[in-house]
C-alpha positions in Angstrom: 7.5 -31.3 -14.1 6.4 -27.7 -14.1 8.6 -24.7 -14.6 8.5 -21.6 -12.3 6.7 -19.8 -15.1 4.0 -22.5 -15.3 3.5 -22.4 -11.5 3.2 -18.6 -11.4 0.8 -18.7 -14.4 -1.4 -21.3 -12.6 -1.4 -19.3 -9.3 -2.1 -16.1 -11.2 -5.1 -17.6 -12.9 -6.4 -19.0 -9.6 -6.0 -15.7 -7.8 -7.7 -13.7 -10.6 -10.5 -16.3 -10.6 -11.1 -15.7 -6.9 -10.0 -19.1 -5.7 -7.6 -17.2 -3.4 -9.3 -14.0 -2.4 -7.4 -10.9 -1.0 -5.8 -11.7 2.4 -5.9 -15.4 1.9 -2.9 -17.7 2.1 -1.4 -19.4 -0.9 -0.5 -23.1 -0.6 2.7 -23.6 1.3 6.0 -24.2 -0.5 5.9 -27.8 0.5 2.3 -28.2 -1.0 3.3 -26.5 -4.2 6.5 -28.6 -4.5 4.4 -31.8 -4.1 1.6 -30.6 -6.5 4.0 -29.7 -9.3 6.9 -32.0 -8.7 9.5 -29.3 -8.4 12.3 -28.1 -6.1 11.9 -25.4 -3.5 14.1 -23.1 -5.6 11.5 -23.4 -8.5 8.6 -22.6 -6.2 10.5 -19.7 -4.7 11.2 -18.2 -8.1 7.5 -18.6 -9.1 6.3 -16.8 -5.9 8.9 -14.1 -6.5 7.4 -13.4 -9.9 3.9 -12.9 -8.3 5.4 -10.7 -5.6 7.1 -8.5 -8.3 3.7 -8.2 -10.0 2.0 -7.1 -6.8 -0.3 -10.1 -6.7 1.0 -11.5 -3.4 3.2 -10.5 -0.5 5.2 -12.6 2.0 4.3 -11.9 5.6 6.9 -12.5 8.3 4.8 -15.1 10.1 1.8 -15.6 7.9 3.2 -17.2 4.8 2.4 -15.9 1.3 -0.8 -14.0 1.1 -2.8 -12.5 -1.7 -2.5 -8.7 -1.8 -5.5 -6.4 -1.7 -5.9 -4.6 -5.0 -9.3 -3.0 -4.7 -9.1 0.6 -6.0 -10.4 3.6 -3.9 -11.6 6.6 -5.8 -10.6 9.9 -4.3 -12.7 12.8 -5.6 -11.5 16.3 -5.1 -14.8 17.0 -3.5 -13.8 14.8 -0.5 -12.3 17.9 1.2 -15.6 19.8 1.0 -17.6 16.9 2.2 -15.3 16.3 5.1 -16.1 19.8 6.4 -19.9 19.4 6.1 -21.8 20.6 9.2 -22.0 17.9 11.8 -19.6 15.7 10.0 -17.1 13.6 11.9 -15.1 12.0 9.1 -11.9 13.3 7.6 -11.2 13.2 3.8 -10.0 9.6 3.8 -12.9 8.3 5.9 -15.3 10.3 3.7 -13.9 8.9 0.4 -13.8 5.3 1.6 -17.3 5.4 3.1 -18.6 6.6 -0.3 -16.7 3.6 -1.8 -18.5 1.2 0.5 -15.4 0.3 2.6 -14.4 1.0 6.1 -11.4 3.3 6.1 -9.7 4.9 9.0 -6.6 7.0 9.7 -4.0 5.6 12.1 -1.6 8.1 13.6 1.9 6.6 13.7 4.1 9.4 14.9 4.1 13.1 15.9 7.2 15.2 16.6 8.6 18.7 16.4 11.2 19.1 13.7 13.3 21.9 12.1 12.2 22.9 8.7 14.6 21.8 5.9 15.0 24.2 3.0 12.4 22.6 0.7 9.6 22.6 3.3 10.5 26.0 4.6 10.1 27.4 1.1 6.7 25.7 0.6 5.5 27.0 4.0 7.1 30.4 3.5 9.2 30.1 6.6 12.9 30.5 7.3 14.9 27.2 7.3 15.2 25.8 10.7 11.9 27.1 12.0 9.8 24.7 14.1 7.3 22.4 12.4 5.0 19.7 13.7 5.4 16.5 11.7 2.7 13.9 11.6 3.0 10.5 10.0 -0.3 8.7 9.4 -1.4 5.5 7.6 -4.6 5.4 5.6 -6.0 2.0 6.2 -9.0 -0.1 5.1 -10.1 -2.4 7.9 -8.8 -4.6 9.2 -5.2 -4.1 8.1 -5.0 -3.1 4.5 -2.5 -0.2 4.4 -3.3 1.9 1.2 -1.5 5.2 1.7 1.3 6.7 3.7 0.8 10.4 4.7 3.6 12.7 5.8 2.4 16.1 6.8 4.1 19.2 8.2 2.5 22.3 9.9 3.9 25.6 11.2 4.3 25.0 14.9 2.2 27.9 16.0 -0.7 26.9 13.8 -0.5 23.2 14.9 -0.5 24.2 18.6 -3.5 26.6 18.2 -5.5 23.9 16.4 -4.5 21.2 18.9 -3.0 18.9 16.2 0.5 18.8 17.8 -0.3 15.8 20.0 -0.9 12.1 19.5 -4.5 12.4 20.6 -7.2 11.3 18.2 -8.6 14.2 16.1 -12.3 13.8 15.6 -13.5 15.1 12.2 -10.1 15.4 10.7 -7.2 17.9 10.6 -8.9 20.4 8.3 -11.9 20.8 10.7 -9.5 21.5 13.6 -7.6 24.0 11.5 -10.8 25.7 10.5 -12.0 25.9 14.1 -8.7 27.6 15.0 -9.3 30.3 12.3 -7.3 28.7 9.5 -10.1 27.5 7.1 -8.4 26.2 4.0 -9.0 28.3 1.0 -6.7 26.8 -1.7 -4.9 23.6 -2.2 -2.2 23.0 -4.9 -1.4 19.4 -5.7 1.5 17.9 -7.6 0.9 14.2 -8.7 3.8 12.0 -9.9 4.7 8.4 -10.3 8.0 6.7 -9.2 9.3 3.4 -7.9 9.0 2.9 -4.2 11.8 2.9 -1.7 12.5 -0.4 0.0 10.7 0.8 3.2 7.7 2.0 1.2 7.5 -1.3 -0.7 7.5 -3.3 2.5 4.8 -1.2 4.1 2.6 -1.1 1.0 3.3 -4.8 0.2 4.3 -4.1 -3.3 6.9 -5.8 -5.5 9.6 -4.6 -7.8 7.4 -3.9 -10.7 4.7 -1.9 -8.9 5.1 1.9 -8.9 3.8 4.3 -6.4 1.8 7.4 -7.0 2.9 10.5 -5.0 0.9 13.6 -4.1 2.4 16.7 -2.7 -0.3 19.2 -1.5 0.3 22.7 -0.2 -2.8 24.1 1.5 -3.3 27.8 2.3 -5.8 29.6 4.4 -8.0 32.5 3.4 -5.2 34.9 4.2 -2.9 33.1 1.8 -0.7 31.6 4.5 0.5 28.1 3.9 -0.8 25.9 6.7 0.1 22.4 5.6 2.4 20.5 3.3 1.3 16.9 2.8 3.2 14.2 0.9 1.2 11.0 0.3 2.5 7.8 -1.2 0.3 4.9 -2.3 0.7 1.9 -4.7 -0.3 3.2 -8.1 -2.9 0.4 -8.6 -4.8 1.3 -5.4 -6.0 4.9 -5.9 -7.9 6.8 -8.6 -7.9 10.5 -8.3 -11.0 12.4 -9.7 -10.8 16.1 -10.0 -14.5 16.7 -10.3 -16.4 19.9 -11.1 -13.3 22.1 -11.7 -14.2 25.6 -12.8 -13.3 26.3 -16.4 -13.4 30.1 -16.6 -12.2 31.8 -19.8 -9.5 34.4 -19.7 -10.7 37.9 -19.0 -9.9 38.8 -22.7 -12.5 36.2 -23.8 -15.4 37.4 -21.5 
């Protein structure tokens, strides 16, 4: 009779060997009970170990499935490429296309909100001023949710750029902002790692031992006005950020 650790070790090996590819179902609890001669509680404990590790997730109606873990590289240059003449892809679509996968942005929610103190400070506004909040999911087709994106824009800027509605934005947010006279000039990013909230863990299909990587980006236009605060959350094993071709200029005293 196998232990829960023996069952999880066997399934882990089979997953890593490709016997159960990403998105596929594991054998049912009944099948695993029969195969290993154990109780349902032992099988449940074994599956829980794999969920905690981020190898599998339990779908509401689809049984236990193998989690997608393919990593997407996000180079800093994705922002420039997204604004190339004639381009129709935003930064996420640009980065995933270069990685050879089919990524798209799904708009989940748009609403007008009052700026709390932290966002007001970042956007150089007074607390309570109107913002347009947009929640989007960065997905690899067909349904692999990789990143949650929460973004806020000063209401006047969002309305002038036409990003205050739920309509699809061809070419991405930054292209629409640029067309409205707010071409981004600088972006400051803060990257950190933490454990996910319960809601984030459910959406990203991660277990108790998988951390998330968070990015807070403040974008300013050529006049120095903040035009966007974006807070993105993704499982830490899914993204690799590459800050490529950064200028390394010496201090003026050394020139």
